[in-house]
CHARMM-style PDB file with segment names, atoms N, HN, CA, C and O in Angstrom:
ATOM      1  N   MET     1      86.291  64.591 113.288  1.00  0.00      PROA
ATOM      2  CA  MET     1      86.061  63.546 112.320  1.00  0.00      PROA
ATOM      3  C   MET     1      86.854  62.293 112.657  1.00  0.00      PROA
ATOM      4  O   MET     1      86.357  61.180 112.485  1.00  0.00      PROA
ATOM      5  N   ASN     2      88.072  62.460 113.132  1.00  0.00      PROA
ATOM      6  HN  ASN     2      88.475  63.364 113.273  1.00  0.00      PROA
ATOM      7  CA  ASN     2      88.985  61.350 113.370  1.00  0.00      PROA
ATOM      8  C   ASN     2      89.873  61.741 114.547  1.00  0.00      PROA
ATOM      9  O   ASN     2      90.535  62.778 114.493  1.00  0.00      PROA
ATOM     10  N   LEU     3      89.902  60.941 115.600  1.00  0.00      PROA
ATOM     11  HN  LEU     3      89.364  60.099 115.643  1.00  0.00      PROA
ATOM     12  CA  LEU     3      90.620  61.296 116.825  1.00  0.00      PROA
ATOM     13  C   LEU     3      91.552  60.176 117.251  1.00  0.00      PROA
ATOM     14  O   LEU     3      91.182  59.002 117.216  1.00  0.00      PROA
ATOM     15  N   SER     4      92.770  60.545 117.655  1.00  0.00      PROA
ATOM     16  HN  SER     4      93.070  61.498 117.683  1.00  0.00      PROA
ATOM     17  CA  SER     4      93.729  59.604 118.239  1.00  0.00      PROA
ATOM     18  C   SER     4      94.488  60.340 119.326  1.00  0.00      PROA
ATOM     19  O   SER     4      94.258  61.528 119.550  1.00  0.00      PROA
ATOM     20  N   LEU     5      95.391  59.645 120.005  1.00  0.00      PROA
ATOM     21  HN  LEU     5      95.578  58.680 119.824  1.00  0.00      PROA
ATOM     22  CA  LEU     5      96.211  60.315 121.021  1.00  0.00      PROA
ATOM     23  C   LEU     5      97.216  61.282 120.387  1.00  0.00      PROA
ATOM     24  O   LEU     5      97.759  62.150 121.071  1.00  0.00      PROA
ATOM     25  N   GLY     6      97.464  61.132 119.086  1.00  0.00      PROA
ATOM     26  HN  GLY     6      97.023  60.427 118.530  1.00  0.00      PROA
ATOM     27  CA  GLY     6      98.403  62.009 118.396  1.00  0.00      PROA
ATOM     28  C   GLY     6      97.788  63.286 117.869  1.00  0.00      PROA
ATOM     29  O   GLY     6      98.481  64.290 117.704  1.00  0.00      PROA
ATOM     30  N   GLY     7      96.473  63.258 117.597  1.00  0.00      PROA
ATOM     31  HN  GLY     7      95.910  62.442 117.731  1.00  0.00      PROA
ATOM     32  CA  GLY     7      95.842  64.447 117.049  1.00  0.00      PROA
ATOM     33  C   GLY     7      94.429  64.180 116.594  1.00  0.00      PROA
ATOM     34  O   GLY     7      93.816  63.173 116.950  1.00  0.00      PROA
ATOM     35  N   VAL     8      93.922  65.109 115.796  1.00  0.00      PROA
ATOM     36  HN  VAL     8      94.420  65.927 115.506  1.00  0.00      PROA
ATOM     37  CA  VAL     8      92.538  65.026 115.346  1.00  0.00      PROA
ATOM     38  C   VAL     8      92.428  65.595 113.932  1.00  0.00      PROA
ATOM     39  O   VAL     8      93.140  66.528 113.562  1.00  0.00      PROA
ATOM     40  N   ARG     9      91.535  65.019 113.166  1.00  0.00      PROA
ATOM     41  HN  ARG     9      90.956  64.260 113.467  1.00  0.00      PROA
ATOM     42  CA  ARG     9      91.225  65.502 111.819  1.00  0.00      PROA
ATOM     43  C   ARG     9      89.861  66.167 111.877  1.00  0.00      PROA
ATOM     44  O   ARG     9      88.900  65.592 112.388  1.00  0.00      PROA
ATOM     45  N   ILE    10      89.781  67.378 111.350  1.00  0.00      PROA
ATOM     46  HN  ILE    10      90.561  67.845 110.935  1.00  0.00      PROA
ATOM     47  CA  ILE    10      88.526  68.133 111.401  1.00  0.00      PROA
ATOM     48  C   ILE    10      88.186  68.694 110.031  1.00  0.00      PROA
ATOM     49  O   ILE    10      89.040  68.776 109.148  1.00  0.00      PROA
ATOM     50  N   TYR    11      86.927  69.080 109.868  1.00  0.00      PROA
ATOM     51  HN  TYR    11      86.234  69.014 110.586  1.00  0.00      PROA
ATOM     52  CA  TYR    11      86.499  69.878 108.728  1.00  0.00      PROA
ATOM     53  C   TYR    11      86.387  71.319 109.207  1.00  0.00      PROA
ATOM     54  O   TYR    11      85.993  71.577 110.345  1.00  0.00      PROA
ATOM     55  N   CYS    12      86.734  72.248 108.334  1.00  0.00      PROA
ATOM     56  HN  CYS    12      87.054  72.039 107.410  1.00  0.00      PROA
ATOM     57  CA  CYS    12      86.752  73.654 108.712  1.00  0.00      PROA
ATOM     58  C   CYS    12      86.320  74.509 107.526  1.00  0.00      PROA
ATOM     59  O   CYS    12      86.682  74.218 106.386  1.00  0.00      PROA
ATOM     60  N   ASP    13      85.556  75.553 107.785  1.00  0.00      PROA
ATOM     61  HN  ASP    13      85.261  75.790 108.711  1.00  0.00      PROA
ATOM     62  CA  ASP    13      85.147  76.471 106.727  1.00  0.00      PROA
ATOM     63  C   ASP    13      86.050  77.697 106.636  1.00  0.00      PROA
ATOM     64  O   ASP    13      85.929  78.486 105.700  1.00  0.00      PROA
ATOM     65  N   GLU    14      86.948  77.862 107.596  1.00  0.00      PROA
ATOM     66  HN  GLU    14      87.047  77.221 108.357  1.00  0.00      PROA
ATOM     67  CA  GLU    14      87.888  78.983 107.574  1.00  0.00      PROA
ATOM     68  C   GLU    14      89.256  78.502 107.127  1.00  0.00      PROA
ATOM     69  O   GLU    14      89.664  77.386 107.447  1.00  0.00      PROA
ATOM     70  N   ARG    15      89.960  79.344 106.389  1.00  0.00      PROA
ATOM     71  HN  ARG    15      89.628  80.250 106.129  1.00  0.00      PROA
ATOM     72  CA  ARG    15      91.307  78.997 105.955  1.00  0.00      PROA
ATOM     73  C   ARG    15      92.236  79.044 107.167  1.00  0.00      PROA
ATOM     74  O   ARG    15      92.220  80.009 107.931  1.00  0.00      PROA
ATOM     75  N   VAL    16      93.037  78.007 107.337  1.00  0.00      PROA
ATOM     76  HN  VAL    16      93.051  77.224 106.716  1.00  0.00      PROA
ATOM     77  CA  VAL    16      94.030  77.950 108.415  1.00  0.00      PROA
ATOM     78  C   VAL    16      95.396  77.696 107.797  1.00  0.00      PROA
ATOM     79  O   VAL    16      95.497  77.181 106.684  1.00  0.00      PROA
ATOM     80  N   ASP    17      96.436  78.056 108.517  1.00  0.00      PROA
ATOM     81  HN  ASP    17      96.355  78.475 109.421  1.00  0.00      PROA
ATOM     82  CA  ASP    17      97.797  77.893 108.021  1.00  0.00      PROA
ATOM     83  C   ASP    17      98.520  76.784 108.764  1.00  0.00      PROA
ATOM     84  O   ASP    17      98.290  76.571 109.954  1.00  0.00      PROA
ATOM     85  N   ILE    18      99.388  76.084 108.064  1.00  0.00      PROA
ATOM     86  HN  ILE    18      99.575  76.257 107.097  1.00  0.00      PROA
ATOM     87  CA  ILE    18     100.222  75.064 108.700  1.00  0.00      PROA
ATOM     88  C   ILE    18     101.064  75.747 109.775  1.00  0.00      PROA
ATOM     89  O   ILE    18     101.664  76.797 109.545  1.00  0.00      PROA
ATOM     90  N   GLY    19     101.093  75.126 110.951  1.00  0.00      PROA
ATOM     91  HN  GLY    19     100.605  74.273 111.138  1.00  0.00      PROA
ATOM     92  CA  GLY    19     101.817  75.688 112.087  1.00  0.00      PROA
ATOM     93  C   GLY    19     100.940  76.504 113.016  1.00  0.00      PROA
ATOM     94  O   GLY    19     101.337  76.780 114.148  1.00  0.00      PROA
ATOM     95  N   GLN    20      99.763  76.896 112.568  1.00  0.00      PROA
ATOM     96  HN  GLN    20      99.441  76.671 111.649  1.00  0.00      PROA
ATOM     97  CA  GLN    20      98.842  77.666 113.394  1.00  0.00      PROA
ATOM     98  C   GLN    20      98.386  76.824 114.582  1.00  0.00      PROA
ATOM     99  O   GLN    20      98.138  75.627 114.433  1.00  0.00      PROA
ATOM    100  N   SER    21      98.275  77.434 115.756  1.00  0.00      PROA
ATOM    101  HN  SER    21      98.477  78.406 115.877  1.00  0.00      PROA
ATOM    102  CA  SER    21      97.881  76.719 116.974  1.00  0.00      PROA
ATOM    103  C   SER    21      96.437  77.012 117.340  1.00  0.00      PROA
ATOM    104  O   SER    21      95.911  78.091 117.069  1.00  0.00      PROA
ATOM    105  N   PHE    22      95.806  76.019 117.966  1.00  0.00      PROA
ATOM    106  HN  PHE    22      96.233  75.142 118.186  1.00  0.00      PROA
ATOM    107  CA  PHE    22      94.430  76.147 118.436  1.00  0.00      PROA
ATOM    108  C   PHE    22      94.300  75.528 119.811  1.00  0.00      PROA
ATOM    109  O   PHE    22      94.988  74.560 120.135  1.00  0.00      PROA
ATOM    110  N   GLU    23      93.416  76.088 120.616  1.00  0.00      PROA
ATOM    111  HN  GLU    23      92.857  76.875 120.353  1.00  0.00      PROA
ATOM    112  CA  GLU    23      93.035  75.461 121.875  1.00  0.00      PROA
ATOM    113  C   GLU    23      91.711  74.750 121.607  1.00  0.00      PROA
ATOM    114  O   GLU    23      90.729  75.376 121.208  1.00  0.00      PROA
ATOM    115  N   LEU    24      91.697  73.444 121.830  1.00  0.00      PROA
ATOM    116  HN  LEU    24      92.495  72.936 122.154  1.00  0.00      PROA
ATOM    117  CA  LEU    24      90.519  72.629 121.559  1.00  0.00      PROA
ATOM    118  C   LEU    24      89.866  72.213 122.863  1.00  0.00      PROA
ATOM    119  O   LEU    24      90.535  72.046 123.883  1.00  0.00      PROA
ATOM    120  N   GLU    25      88.569  72.050 122.818  1.00  0.00      PROA
ATOM    121  HN  GLU    25      88.026  72.186 121.990  1.00  0.00      PROA
ATOM    122  CA  GLU    25      87.814  71.566 123.974  1.00  0.00      PROA
ATOM    123  C   GLU    25      86.985  70.384 123.506  1.00  0.00      PROA
ATOM    124  O   GLU    25      86.235  70.486 122.535  1.00  0.00      PROA
ATOM    125  N   PHE    26      87.123  69.253 124.206  1.00  0.00      PROA
ATOM    126  HN  PHE    26      87.732  69.170 124.995  1.00  0.00      PROA
ATOM    127  CA  PHE    26      86.394  68.037 123.869  1.00  0.00      PROA
ATOM    128  C   PHE    26      85.378  67.729 124.970  1.00  0.00      PROA
ATOM    129  O   PHE    26      85.706  67.736 126.156  1.00  0.00      PROA
ATOM    130  N   PHE    27      84.154  67.462 124.557  1.00  0.00      PROA
ATOM    131  HN  PHE    27      83.887  67.457 123.594  1.00  0.00      PROA
ATOM    132  CA  PHE    27      83.090  67.075 125.480  1.00  0.00      PROA
ATOM    133  C   PHE    27      82.953  65.558 125.365  1.00  0.00      PROA
ATOM    134  O   PHE    27      82.452  65.046 124.364  1.00  0.00      PROA
ATOM    135  N   LEU    28      83.397  64.856 126.385  1.00  0.00      PROA
ATOM    136  HN  LEU    28      83.804  65.272 127.198  1.00  0.00      PROA
ATOM    137  CA  LEU    28      83.465  63.402 126.337  1.00  0.00      PROA
ATOM    138  C   LEU    28      82.151  62.760 126.761  1.00  0.00      PROA
ATOM    139  O   LEU    28      81.364  63.363 127.491  1.00  0.00      PROA
ATOM    140  N   PRO    29      81.918  61.522 126.296  1.00  0.00      PROA
ATOM    141  CA  PRO    29      80.657  60.834 126.602  1.00  0.00      PROA
ATOM    142  C   PRO    29      80.388  60.660 128.097  1.00  0.00      PROA
ATOM    143  O   PRO    29      79.231  60.565 128.506  1.00  0.00      PROA
ATOM    144  N   ASN    30      81.444  60.616 128.917  1.00  0.00      PROA
ATOM    145  HN  ASN    30      82.384  60.692 128.585  1.00  0.00      PROA
ATOM    146  CA  ASN    30      81.247  60.429 130.355  1.00  0.00      PROA
ATOM    147  C   ASN    30      80.893  61.731 131.079  1.00  0.00      PROA
ATOM    148  O   ASN    30      80.780  61.758 132.305  1.00  0.00      PROA
ATOM    149  N   GLY    31      80.717  62.816 130.304  1.00  0.00      PROA
ATOM    150  HN  GLY    31      80.808  62.794 129.308  1.00  0.00      PROA
ATOM    151  CA  GLY    31      80.315  64.092 130.897  1.00  0.00      PROA
ATOM    152  C   GLY    31      81.463  65.021 131.228  1.00  0.00      PROA
ATOM    153  O   GLY    31      81.228  66.175 131.587  1.00  0.00      PROA
ATOM    154  N   THR    32      82.701  64.555 131.119  1.00  0.00      PROA
ATOM    155  HN  THR    32      82.892  63.618 130.827  1.00  0.00      PROA
ATOM    156  CA  THR    32      83.841  65.421 131.403  1.00  0.00      PROA
ATOM    157  C   THR    32      84.236  66.211 130.155  1.00  0.00      PROA
ATOM    158  O   THR    32      83.875  65.869 129.029  1.00  0.00      PROA
ATOM    159  N   THR    33      84.977  67.260 130.399  1.00  0.00      PROA
ATOM    160  HN  THR    33      85.270  67.538 131.313  1.00  0.00      PROA
ATOM    161  CA  THR    33      85.492  68.105 129.328  1.00  0.00      PROA
ATOM    162  C   THR    33      87.005  68.172 129.481  1.00  0.00      PROA
ATOM    163  O   THR    33      87.512  68.344 130.589  1.00  0.00      PROA
ATOM    164  N   VAL    34      87.726  68.036 128.374  1.00  0.00      PROA
ATOM    165  HN  VAL    34      87.314  67.895 127.473  1.00  0.00      PROA
ATOM    166  CA  VAL    34      89.183  68.196 128.415  1.00  0.00      PROA
ATOM    167  C   VAL    34      89.586  69.224 127.372  1.00  0.00      PROA
ATOM    168  O   VAL    34      88.931  69.384 126.342  1.00  0.00      PROA
ATOM    169  N   GLU    35      90.681  69.919 127.666  1.00  0.00      PROA
ATOM    170  HN  GLU    35      91.213  69.789 128.503  1.00  0.00      PROA
ATOM    171  CA  GLU    35      91.221  70.915 126.744  1.00  0.00      PROA
ATOM    172  C   GLU    35      92.595  70.469 126.283  1.00  0.00      PROA
ATOM    173  O   GLU    35      93.342  69.831 127.024  1.00  0.00      PROA
ATOM    174  N   ALA    36      92.912  70.816 125.046  1.00  0.00      PROA
ATOM    175  HN  ALA    36      92.305  71.334 124.443  1.00  0.00      PROA
ATOM    176  CA  ALA    36      94.206  70.436 124.483  1.00  0.00      PROA
ATOM    177  C   ALA    36      94.654  71.495 123.481  1.00  0.00      PROA
ATOM    178  O   ALA    36      93.836  72.083 122.774  1.00  0.00      PROA
ATOM    179  N   MET    37      95.946  71.725 123.430  1.00  0.00      PROA
ATOM    180  HN  MET    37      96.611  71.247 124.005  1.00  0.00      PROA
ATOM    181  CA  MET    37      96.526  72.597 122.411  1.00  0.00      PROA
ATOM    182  C   MET    37      96.921  71.720 121.230  1.00  0.00      PROA
ATOM    183  O   MET    37      97.415  70.608 121.411  1.00  0.00      PROA
ATOM    184  N   ALA    38      96.702  72.225 120.030  1.00  0.00      PROA
ATOM    185  HN  ALA    38      96.300  73.129 119.883  1.00  0.00      PROA
ATOM    186  CA  ALA    38      97.049  71.481 118.823  1.00  0.00      PROA
ATOM    187  C   ALA    38      97.530  72.458 117.761  1.00  0.00      PROA
ATOM    188  O   ALA    38      97.179  73.638 117.776  1.00  0.00      PROA
ATOM    189  N   ARG    39      98.345  71.944 116.835  1.00  0.00      PROA
ATOM    190  HN  ARG    39      98.630  70.986 116.823  1.00  0.00      PROA
ATOM    191  CA  ARG    39      98.811  72.786 115.730  1.00  0.00      PROA
ATOM    192  C   ARG    39      98.462  72.118 114.412  1.00  0.00      PROA
ATOM    193  O   ARG    39      98.397  70.892 114.319  1.00  0.00      PROA
ATOM    194  N   VAL    40      98.240  72.931 113.404  1.00  0.00      PROA
ATOM    195  HN  VAL    40      98.292  73.927 113.479  1.00  0.00      PROA
ATOM    196  CA  VAL    40      97.881  72.462 112.070  1.00  0.00      PROA
ATOM    197  C   VAL    40      99.117  71.848 111.418  1.00  0.00      PROA
ATOM    198  O   VAL    40     100.168  72.484 111.337  1.00  0.00      PROA
ATOM    199  N   VAL    41      98.979  70.593 110.950  1.00  0.00      PROA
ATOM    200  HN  VAL    41      98.126  70.076 111.016  1.00  0.00      PROA
ATOM    201  CA  VAL    41     100.099  69.926 110.272  1.00  0.00      PROA
ATOM    202  C   VAL    41      99.830  69.690 108.793  1.00  0.00      PROA
ATOM    203  O   VAL    41     100.766  69.497 108.017  1.00  0.00      PROA
ATOM    204  N   TRP    42      98.559  69.704 108.393  1.00  0.00      PROA
ATOM    205  HN  TRP    42      97.798  69.861 109.023  1.00  0.00      PROA
ATOM    206  CA  TRP    42      98.230  69.640 106.972  1.00  0.00      PROA
ATOM    207  C   TRP    42      96.843  70.216 106.732  1.00  0.00      PROA
ATOM    208  O   TRP    42      95.978  70.203 107.608  1.00  0.00      PROA
ATOM    209  N   VAL    43      96.659  70.722 105.515  1.00  0.00      PROA
ATOM    210  HN  VAL    43      97.362  70.733 104.803  1.00  0.00      PROA
ATOM    211  CA  VAL    43      95.379  71.299 105.099  1.00  0.00      PROA
ATOM    212  C   VAL    43      95.111  70.864 103.664  1.00  0.00      PROA
ATOM    213  O   VAL    43      95.992  70.954 102.809  1.00  0.00      PROA
ATOM    214  N   LYS    44      93.899  70.394 103.400  1.00  0.00      PROA
ATOM    215  HN  LYS    44      93.183  70.321 104.095  1.00  0.00      PROA
ATOM    216  CA  LYS    44      93.495  70.028 102.039  1.00  0.00      PROA
ATOM    217  C   LYS    44      92.197  70.749 101.699  1.00  0.00      PROA
ATOM    218  O   LYS    44      91.227  70.676 102.453  1.00  0.00      PROA
ATOM    219  N   LYS    45      92.176  71.437 100.576  1.00  0.00      PROA
ATOM    220  HN  LYS    45      92.963  71.497  99.963  1.00  0.00      PROA
ATOM    221  CA  LYS    45      90.942  72.077 100.119  1.00  0.00      PROA
ATOM    222  C   LYS    45      90.007  70.988  99.612  1.00  0.00      PROA
ATOM    223  O   LYS    45      90.415  70.106  98.857  1.00  0.00      PROA
ATOM    224  N   LEU    46      88.761  71.060 100.033  1.00  0.00      PROA
ATOM    225  HN  LEU    46      88.430  71.777 100.646  1.00  0.00      PROA
ATOM    226  CA  LEU    46      87.774  70.060  99.650  1.00  0.00      PROA
ATOM    227  C   LEU    46      87.006  70.512  98.405  1.00  0.00      PROA
ATOM    228  O   LEU    46      86.924  71.709  98.131  1.00  0.00      PROA
ATOM    229  N   PRO    47      86.440  69.556  97.645  1.00  0.00      PROA
ATOM    230  CA  PRO    47      85.636  69.910  96.470  1.00  0.00      PROA
ATOM    231  C   PRO    47      84.434  70.772  96.860  1.00  0.00      PROA
ATOM    232  O   PRO    47      83.975  70.729  98.002  1.00  0.00      PROA
ATOM    233  N   ALA    48      83.941  71.538  95.922  1.00  0.00      PROA
ATOM    234  HN  ALA    48      84.314  71.573  94.994  1.00  0.00      PROA
ATOM    235  CA  ALA    48      82.840  72.483  96.161  1.00  0.00      PROA
ATOM    236  C   ALA    48      81.598  71.829  96.767  1.00  0.00      PROA
ATOM    237  O   ALA    48      80.896  72.474  97.546  1.00  0.00      PROA
ATOM    238  N   GLU    49      81.309  70.585  96.440  1.00  0.00      PROA
ATOM    239  HN  GLU    49      81.880  70.060  95.807  1.00  0.00      PROA
ATOM    240  CA  GLU    49      80.101  69.922  96.937  1.00  0.00      PROA
ATOM    241  C   GLU    49      80.273  69.305  98.333  1.00  0.00      PROA
ATOM    242  O   GLU    49      79.354  68.664  98.841  1.00  0.00      PROA
ATOM    243  N   SER    50      81.435  69.494  98.947  1.00  0.00      PROA
ATOM    244  HN  SER    50      82.181  70.016  98.534  1.00  0.00      PROA
ATOM    245  CA  SER    50      81.714  68.921 100.269  1.00  0.00      PROA
ATOM    246  C   SER    50      80.982  69.665 101.380  1.00  0.00      PROA
ATOM    247  O   SER    50      80.477  70.770 101.179  1.00  0.00      PROA
ATOM    248  N   GLU    51      80.934  69.042 102.551  1.00  0.00      PROA
ATOM    249  HN  GLU    51      81.345  68.145 102.715  1.00  0.00      PROA
ATOM    250  CA  GLU    51      80.259  69.657 103.689  1.00  0.00      PROA
ATOM    251  C   GLU    51      81.050  70.777 104.349  1.00  0.00      PROA
ATOM    252  O   GLU    51      80.522  71.467 105.221  1.00  0.00      PROA
ATOM    253  N   ALA    52      82.301  70.973 103.953  1.00  0.00      PROA
ATOM    254  HN  ALA    52      82.730  70.412 103.245  1.00  0.00      PROA
ATOM    255  CA  ALA    52      83.138  72.057 104.471  1.00  0.00      PROA
ATOM    256  C   ALA    52      84.113  72.478 103.379  1.00  0.00      PROA
ATOM    257  O   ALA    52      84.194  71.844 102.326  1.00  0.00      PROA
ATOM    258  N   LEU    53      84.847  73.547 103.638  1.00  0.00      PROA
ATOM    259  HN  LEU    53      84.781  74.062 104.493  1.00  0.00      PROA
ATOM    260  CA  LEU    53      85.817  74.031 102.652  1.00  0.00      PROA
ATOM    261  C   LEU    53      87.172  73.335 102.758  1.00  0.00      PROA
ATOM    262  O   LEU    53      87.856  73.136 101.754  1.00  0.00      PROA
ATOM    263  N   TYR    54      87.564  72.957 104.016  1.00  0.00      PROA
ATOM    264  HN  TYR    54      87.009  73.119 104.832  1.00  0.00      PROA
ATOM    265  CA  TYR    54      88.891  72.391 104.226  1.00  0.00      PROA
ATOM    266  C   TYR    54      88.841  71.144 105.109  1.00  0.00      PROA
ATOM    267  O   TYR    54      88.000  71.022 106.001  1.00  0.00      PROA
ATOM    268  N   ASP    55      89.752  70.237 104.838  1.00  0.00      PROA
ATOM    269  HN  ASP    55      90.435  70.337 104.114  1.00  0.00      PROA
ATOM    270  CA  ASP    55      90.024  69.057 105.644  1.00  0.00      PROA
ATOM    271  C   ASP    55      91.350  69.381 106.339  1.00  0.00      PROA
ATOM    272  O   ASP    55      92.334  69.692 105.667  1.00  0.00      PROA
ATOM    273  N   VAL    56      91.389  69.312 107.671  1.00  0.00      PROA
ATOM    274  HN  VAL    56      90.590  69.060 108.216  1.00  0.00      PROA
ATOM    275  CA  VAL    56      92.547  69.806 108.423  1.00  0.00      PROA
ATOM    276  C   VAL    56      93.045  68.744 109.409  1.00  0.00      PROA
ATOM    277  O   VAL    56      92.255  68.140 110.134  1.00  0.00      PROA
ATOM    278  N   GLY    57      94.358  68.525 109.428  1.00  0.00      PROA
ATOM    279  HN  GLY    57      95.000  69.016 108.840  1.00  0.00      PROA
ATOM    280  CA  GLY    57      94.983  67.631 110.386  1.00  0.00      PROA
ATOM    281  C   GLY    57      95.654  68.426 111.483  1.00  0.00      PROA
ATOM    282  O   GLY    57      96.495  69.282 111.211  1.00  0.00      PROA
ATOM    283  N   LEU    58      95.286  68.147 112.725  1.00  0.00      PROA
ATOM    284  HN  LEU    58      94.603  67.451 112.946  1.00  0.00      PROA
ATOM    285  CA  LEU    58      95.859  68.832 113.889  1.00  0.00      PROA
ATOM    286  C   LEU    58      96.650  67.840 114.731  1.00  0.00      PROA
ATOM    287  O   LEU    58      96.199  66.719 114.969  1.00  0.00      PROA
ATOM    288  N   GLU    59      97.814  68.251 115.174  1.00  0.00      PROA
ATOM    289  HN  GLU    59      98.180  69.162 114.981  1.00  0.00      PROA
ATOM    290  CA  GLU    59      98.671  67.434 116.040  1.00  0.00      PROA
ATOM    291  C   GLU    59      98.627  68.015 117.443  1.00  0.00      PROA
ATOM    292  O   GLU    59      98.843  69.211 117.634  1.00  0.00      PROA
ATOM    293  N   PHE    60      98.343  67.155 118.437  1.00  0.00      PROA
ATOM    294  HN  PHE    60      98.168  66.183 118.282  1.00  0.00      PROA
ATOM    295  CA  PHE    60      98.323  67.626 119.820  1.00  0.00      PROA
ATOM    296  C   PHE    60      99.723  68.045 120.265  1.00  0.00      PROA
ATOM    297  O   PHE    60     100.726  67.474 119.837  1.00  0.00      PROA
ATOM    298  N   MET    61      99.764  69.045 121.124  1.00  0.00      PROA
ATOM    299  HN  MET    61      98.949  69.509 121.471  1.00  0.00      PROA
ATOM    300  CA  MET    61     101.023  69.544 121.674  1.00  0.00      PROA
ATOM    301  C   MET    61     100.982  69.422 123.200  1.00  0.00      PROA
ATOM    302  O   MET    61     100.078  69.948 123.849  1.00  0.00      PROA
ATOM    303  N   ASP    62     101.954  68.734 123.754  1.00  0.00      PROA
ATOM    304  HN  ASP    62     102.688  68.306 123.227  1.00  0.00      PROA
ATOM    305  CA  ASP    62     102.139  68.679 125.215  1.00  0.00      PROA
ATOM    306  C   ASP    62     100.876  68.340 126.001  1.00  0.00      PROA
ATOM    307  O   ASP    62     100.475  69.091 126.890  1.00  0.00      PROA
ATOM    308  N   LEU    63     100.256  67.220 125.678  1.00  0.00      PROA
ATOM    309  HN  LEU    63     100.581  66.610 124.956  1.00  0.00      PROA
ATOM    310  CA  LEU    63      99.074  66.790 126.433  1.00  0.00      PROA
ATOM    311  C   LEU    63      99.469  66.418 127.853  1.00  0.00      PROA
ATOM    312  O   LEU    63     100.480  65.749 128.068  1.00  0.00      PROA
ATOM    313  N   SER    64      98.679  66.848 128.811  1.00  0.00      PROA
ATOM    314  HN  SER    64      97.857  67.391 128.636  1.00  0.00      PROA
ATOM    315  CA  SER    64      98.934  66.446 130.196  1.00  0.00      PROA
ATOM    316  C   SER    64      98.568  64.971 130.341  1.00  0.00      PROA
ATOM    317  O   SER    64      97.797  64.438 129.543  1.00  0.00      PROA
ATOM    318  N   GLU    65      99.111  64.326 131.341  1.00  0.00      PROA
ATOM    319  HN  GLU    65      99.738  64.759 131.990  1.00  0.00      PROA
ATOM    320  CA  GLU    65      98.821  62.903 131.579  1.00  0.00      PROA
ATOM    321  C   GLU    65      97.334  62.697 131.844  1.00  0.00      PROA
ATOM    322  O   GLU    65      96.765  61.683 131.439  1.00  0.00      PROA
ATOM    323  N   ASN    66      96.706  63.650 132.521  1.00  0.00      PROA
ATOM    324  HN  ASN    66      97.168  64.473 132.850  1.00  0.00      PROA
ATOM    325  CA  ASN    66      95.274  63.574 132.801  1.00  0.00      PROA
ATOM    326  C   ASN    66      94.467  63.558 131.499  1.00  0.00      PROA
ATOM    327  O   ASN    66      93.537  62.764 131.362  1.00  0.00      PROA
ATOM    328  N   VAL    67      94.810  64.417 130.556  1.00  0.00      PROA
ATOM    329  HN  VAL    67      95.566  65.062 130.668  1.00  0.00      PROA
ATOM    330  CA  VAL    67      94.107  64.476 129.271  1.00  0.00      PROA
ATOM    331  C   VAL    67      94.350  63.191 128.481  1.00  0.00      PROA
ATOM    332  O   VAL    67      93.429  62.656 127.865  1.00  0.00      PROA
ATOM    333  N   VAL    68      95.575  62.702 128.497  1.00  0.00      PROA
ATOM    334  HN  VAL    68      96.324  63.136 128.998  1.00  0.00      PROA
ATOM    335  CA  VAL    68      95.896  61.447 127.795  1.00  0.00      PROA
ATOM    336  C   VAL    68      95.034  60.311 128.340  1.00  0.00      PROA
ATOM    337  O   VAL    68      94.476  59.532 127.566  1.00  0.00      PROA
ATOM    338  N   GLU    69      94.921  60.212 129.653  1.00  0.00      PROA
ATOM    339  HN  GLU    69      95.374  60.845 130.281  1.00  0.00      PROA
ATOM    340  CA  GLU    69      94.117  59.149 130.261  1.00  0.00      PROA
ATOM    341  C   GLU    69      92.635  59.283 129.905  1.00  0.00      PROA
ATOM    342  O   GLU    69      91.977  58.285 129.612  1.00  0.00      PROA
ATOM    343  N   GLU    70      92.110  60.508 129.928  1.00  0.00      PROA
ATOM    344  HN  GLU    70      92.644  61.319 130.167  1.00  0.00      PROA
ATOM    345  CA  GLU    70      90.701  60.724 129.551  1.00  0.00      PROA
ATOM    346  C   GLU    70      90.473  60.329 128.105  1.00  0.00      PROA
ATOM    347  O   GLU    70      89.474  59.676 127.802  1.00  0.00      PROA
ATOM    348  N   LEU    71      91.374  60.709 127.197  1.00  0.00      PROA
ATOM    349  HN  LEU    71      92.185  61.239 127.443  1.00  0.00      PROA
ATOM    350  CA  LEU    71      91.219  60.369 125.788  1.00  0.00      PROA
ATOM    351  C   LEU    71      91.370  58.863 125.569  1.00  0.00      PROA
ATOM    352  O   LEU    71      90.649  58.278 124.760  1.00  0.00      PROA
ATOM    353  N   ARG    72      92.302  58.238 126.285  1.00  0.00      PROA
ATOM    354  HN  ARG    72      92.888  58.714 126.942  1.00  0.00      PROA
ATOM    355  CA  ARG    72      92.476  56.772 126.181  1.00  0.00      PROA
ATOM    356  C   ARG    72      91.182  56.053 126.517  1.00  0.00      PROA
ATOM    357  O   ARG    72      90.802  55.099 125.839  1.00  0.00      PROA
ATOM    358  N   THR    73      90.516  56.502 127.547  1.00  0.00      PROA
ATOM    359  HN  THR    73      90.825  57.277 128.098  1.00  0.00      PROA
ATOM    360  CA  THR    73      89.260  55.896 127.979  1.00  0.00      PROA
ATOM    361  C   THR    73      88.217  55.982 126.853  1.00  0.00      PROA
ATOM    362  O   THR    73      87.493  55.018 126.599  1.00  0.00      PROA
ATOM    363  N   VAL    74      88.146  57.114 126.196  1.00  0.00      PROA
ATOM    364  HN  VAL    74      88.734  57.896 126.402  1.00  0.00      PROA
ATOM    365  CA  VAL    74      87.164  57.322 125.128  1.00  0.00      PROA
ATOM    366  C   VAL    74      87.532  56.502 123.894  1.00  0.00      PROA
ATOM    367  O   VAL    74      86.644  55.997 123.207  1.00  0.00      PROA
ATOM    368  N   LEU    75      88.815  56.362 123.603  1.00  0.00      PROA
ATOM    369  HN  LEU    75      89.536  56.772 124.161  1.00  0.00      PROA
ATOM    370  CA  LEU    75      89.266  55.700 122.386  1.00  0.00      PROA
ATOM    371  C   LEU    75      89.228  54.179 122.460  1.00  0.00      PROA
ATOM    372  O   LEU    75      89.385  53.515 121.436  1.00  0.00      PROA
ATOM    373  N   LYS    76      89.025  53.614 123.641  1.00  0.00      PROA
ATOM    374  HN  LYS    76      88.898  54.153 124.474  1.00  0.00      PROA
ATOM    375  CA  LYS    76      88.999  52.143 123.783  1.00  0.00      PROA
ATOM    376  C   LYS    76      87.818  51.536 123.098  1.00  0.00      PROA
ATOM    377  OT1 LYS    76      87.650  50.317 123.122  1.00  0.00      PROA
TER     378      LYS     76
END
């Protein structure tokens, strides 16, 4: 939903816990794929009529310079 070099905001239908880690895979417009580790930093339950159950903030952990450069290109 929302992406920066610091992390990403997603919608999720499964309950997640603060501090929980995930391996994410991003399919970029230029055809490349990058992987990143991220941890949950906040979780908000969404209203019943929402498109998902939870709004989740993930913070990237230890991004490689290669991944940072690929994401920078997409975010410009």
